[in-house]
C-alpha positions as CSV (number, residue, x, y, z in Angstrom):
1,M,-0.1,0.1,0.0
2,S,1.5,3.1,-0.9
3,A,1.8,6.2,1.6
4,L,-0.3,9.4,0.9
5,P,1.3,12.2,-0.7
6,E,2.9,14.8,1.4
7,V,0.3,18.1,1.1
8,Y,2.6,21.1,1.2
9,E,0.7,24.1,3.1
10,E,1.6,27.5,2.5
11,P,2.4,28.8,6.9
12,V,0.2,31.0,8.2
13,E,1.4,34.3,9.7
14,H,-0.6,35.7,12.0
15,T,0.5,39.4,12.3
16,I,-0.8,41.9,14.9
17,P,-1.1,45.5,13.1
18,E,1.1,48.1,14.3
19,A,-1.1,50.4,15.3
20,V,-2.8,48.1,17.9
21,F,0.9,48.1,19.9
22,E,1.2,51.5,19.4
23,R,-2.4,52.0,21.1
24,I,-1.5,49.5,23.9
25,D,1.5,51.6,24.6
26,T,0.2,54.5,24.5
27,H,-2.5,54.0,26.9
28,R,-0.8,51.5,29.2
29,G,-0.6,54.2,31.7
30,V,-4.5,55.1,31.7
31,S,-5.2,51.3,31.4
32,A,-3.1,50.3,34.8
33,M,-4.9,53.3,36.5
34,K,-8.2,52.1,36.0
35,L,-7.0,48.5,36.9
36,L,-6.2,50.1,40.3
37,I,-9.6,52.0,40.6
38,T,-11.5,48.6,39.8
39,N,-9.5,47.0,42.8
40,E,-9.9,49.5,45.2
41,A,-13.4,49.8,44.0
42,M,-14.0,46.4,44.8
43,L,-12.2,46.6,48.5
44,F,-14.5,49.3,49.3
45,V,-17.7,46.7,48.3
46,V,-16.6,44.2,50.5
47,M,-16.4,46.8,53.1
48,F,-19.9,47.8,52.4
49,S,-21.1,44.4,52.1
50,G,-19.7,43.2,55.6
51,Y,-21.5,46.9,57.1
52,F,-24.9,45.1,55.6
53,F,-24.3,41.7,56.2
54,L,-23.7,43.6,60.5
55,S,-26.7,45.3,60.1
56,N,-29.2,42.8,59.5
57,G,-31.3,43.0,61.8
58,D,-29.1,42.8,64.9
59,P,-30.1,44.6,67.8
60,R,-26.5,45.1,69.6
61,W,-25.9,46.5,65.6
62,L,-26.4,50.2,66.7
63,S,-26.9,50.9,70.6
64,H,-26.6,54.6,70.2
65,E,-27.2,57.7,68.2
66,P,-26.0,57.7,64.6
67,P,-23.7,60.3,63.6
68,K,-25.4,63.9,62.7
69,L,-24.4,64.9,59.5
70,R,-22.8,68.3,61.2
71,F,-19.8,67.4,59.2
72,A,-20.3,64.7,56.7
73,I,-22.2,67.2,54.4
74,P,-19.2,70.1,54.6
75,M,-17.0,67.3,53.6
76,L,-19.1,66.2,50.8
77,I,-19.3,69.8,49.7
78,V,-15.2,70.4,49.6
79,L,-14.8,67.3,47.8
80,L,-17.2,67.5,45.5
81,T,-15.9,71.3,44.6
82,S,-12.4,69.7,44.8
83,S,-13.5,67.6,41.9
84,A,-14.3,70.2,39.9
85,I,-11.9,72.4,40.0
86,L,-9.4,69.6,39.2
87,Y,-11.6,68.8,36.0
88,F,-11.5,72.6,35.2
89,G,-7.2,72.0,35.7
90,E,-7.4,69.3,33.1
91,R,-9.5,70.9,30.8
92,A,-6.7,73.8,31.1
93,S,-4.0,71.2,30.4
94,K,-5.6,70.1,27.2
95,L,-5.2,73.6,26.4
96,K,-1.7,73.9,27.0
97,N,-2.4,76.6,30.3
98,D,-0.1,75.1,32.1
99,L,-0.4,78.1,34.8
100,V,-4.2,77.6,35.6
101,A,-3.8,73.8,35.6
102,R,-1.1,74.3,38.5
103,I,-3.3,77.1,40.3
104,C,-6.4,74.0,40.0
105,I,-4.1,71.3,40.9
106,L,-3.0,73.8,44.2
107,V,-6.5,74.6,45.4
108,T,-7.4,71.0,44.9
109,I,-4.8,69.6,47.4
110,L,-5.5,72.2,49.8
111,F,-9.7,71.4,49.5
112,G,-7.9,67.9,49.9
113,A,-6.2,68.6,53.2
114,G,-9.5,70.5,54.6
115,F,-11.5,67.4,54.3
116,L,-8.7,65.7,56.4
117,T,-8.9,68.2,58.8
118,L,-12.8,68.0,58.9
119,Q,-12.2,64.7,59.5
120,V,-9.8,65.1,62.6
121,F,-12.5,67.0,63.8
122,E,-15.3,64.5,63.3
123,Y,-13.5,62.2,64.8
124,R,-12.8,64.2,67.9
125,E,-16.6,64.9,68.6
126,H,-18.0,61.2,68.0
127,L,-15.1,59.5,70.1
128,K,-17.1,61.2,72.8
129,E,-20.0,58.7,72.2
130,M,-18.8,56.4,69.8
131,T,-15.7,54.2,69.4
132,P,-14.7,51.6,67.3
133,F,-15.3,49.1,70.0
134,S,-19.0,50.5,71.5
135,S,-20.6,48.5,68.4
136,A,-20.7,46.7,65.2
137,Y,-21.3,50.0,63.9
138,G,-19.1,52.2,65.3
139,S,-16.2,49.6,64.2
140,M,-17.2,49.8,60.7
141,F,-17.7,53.1,60.9
142,Y,-14.2,54.0,62.0
143,T,-13.1,51.3,59.9
144,I,-14.7,52.4,56.4
145,T,-14.2,56.4,56.9
146,S,-10.3,55.9,57.8
147,L,-9.1,53.6,54.8
148,H,-11.0,56.7,52.8
149,G,-8.9,59.0,54.1
150,L,-6.2,57.1,53.9
151,H,-7.1,56.8,50.1
152,V,-7.7,60.8,50.2
153,T,-3.7,61.3,51.3
154,V,-3.0,58.7,48.5
155,G,-4.8,61.0,46.0
156,L,-3.4,64.0,47.7
157,L,0.3,62.5,47.0
158,M,-0.1,61.7,43.4
159,L,-1.4,65.6,43.1
160,L,1.4,66.5,44.9
161,Y,3.9,65.0,43.0
162,V,2.0,65.7,39.2
163,L,2.3,69.2,40.6
164,F,5.5,69.3,40.6
165,L,6.3,67.5,37.2
166,P,8.2,69.7,34.6
167,E,5.2,68.8,32.5
168,L,1.4,67.8,33.5
169,E,1.0,66.0,30.1
170,A,3.2,64.5,27.9
171,E,2.9,64.5,24.5
172,K,-0.3,62.9,23.0
173,E,1.7,59.7,22.0
174,S,3.6,59.2,25.3
175,P,2.2,57.0,27.9
176,H,2.7,59.4,30.6
177,K,-0.6,60.7,31.1
178,A,0.5,62.4,34.8
179,L,-2.6,64.7,35.5
180,H,-5.3,62.4,33.9
181,N,-4.4,59.3,35.9
182,A,-4.0,61.6,38.9
183,G,-7.1,62.5,38.2
184,M,-8.9,59.5,38.2
185,Y,-7.8,58.3,41.0
186,W,-9.4,61.6,42.5
187,H,-12.5,61.5,41.4
188,F,-12.7,57.8,42.6
189,V,-12.0,58.9,45.8
190,D,-14.6,61.8,46.0
191,T,-17.2,59.3,44.3
192,V,-16.6,56.7,47.4
193,W,-17.3,59.7,49.7
194,V,-21.0,60.3,48.1
195,F,-21.6,56.4,48.8
196,I,-20.4,56.5,52.3
197,V,-22.4,59.8,53.6
198,A,-25.5,57.5,52.1
199,L,-24.9,54.7,53.9
200,L,-23.4,55.6,56.7
201,Y,-24.7,58.8,57.9
202,V,-28.1,59.3,56.2
203,L,-29.3,55.9,56.1
204,P,-28.6,55.3,59.6
205,N,-30.4,58.8,60.4
206,I,-33.7,57.8,58.7
207,R,-34.7,54.0,60.2
């Protein structure tokens, strides 16, 4: 029995267009920041899930008056205002107006420092009646808010770093988008505080 003739097949080259590599290269910084934000968002989702799990019908959950909005609302206004100012700074940077952009970054940093100062005053007031050991709510309250305060601090360090860079944004083809990436993180931190105010402050006061 004769062997079957060999069939010659033309090798197929699987090539990826150069434009795809260029796009990946120019967006790697932004993609990395998006992954970081997604990771941190999941951390807060876990915290909020634990908050709801512990509060489900347990009479020991909140054995005292919930925190009032005396500090929470001003802190919310401070962060939302800082986000608007930073967004304006990002727009100014795109228009090559670095002076205005740097002023906006500096003002955002001052607002962020103001937020942390208000948080210190809030803790001083709340600790008179509620500690991390007084109830499950107190434990979750200080865990979540202090974790958020840590994220605010990280965001401030990012903005401070960007403030002293020779260039706020590199050329369009460059992966270095320092102001844009720091701005993404700062807007994320501000958004998280909206959920914290709604869940840890407003919700307990209307139950």
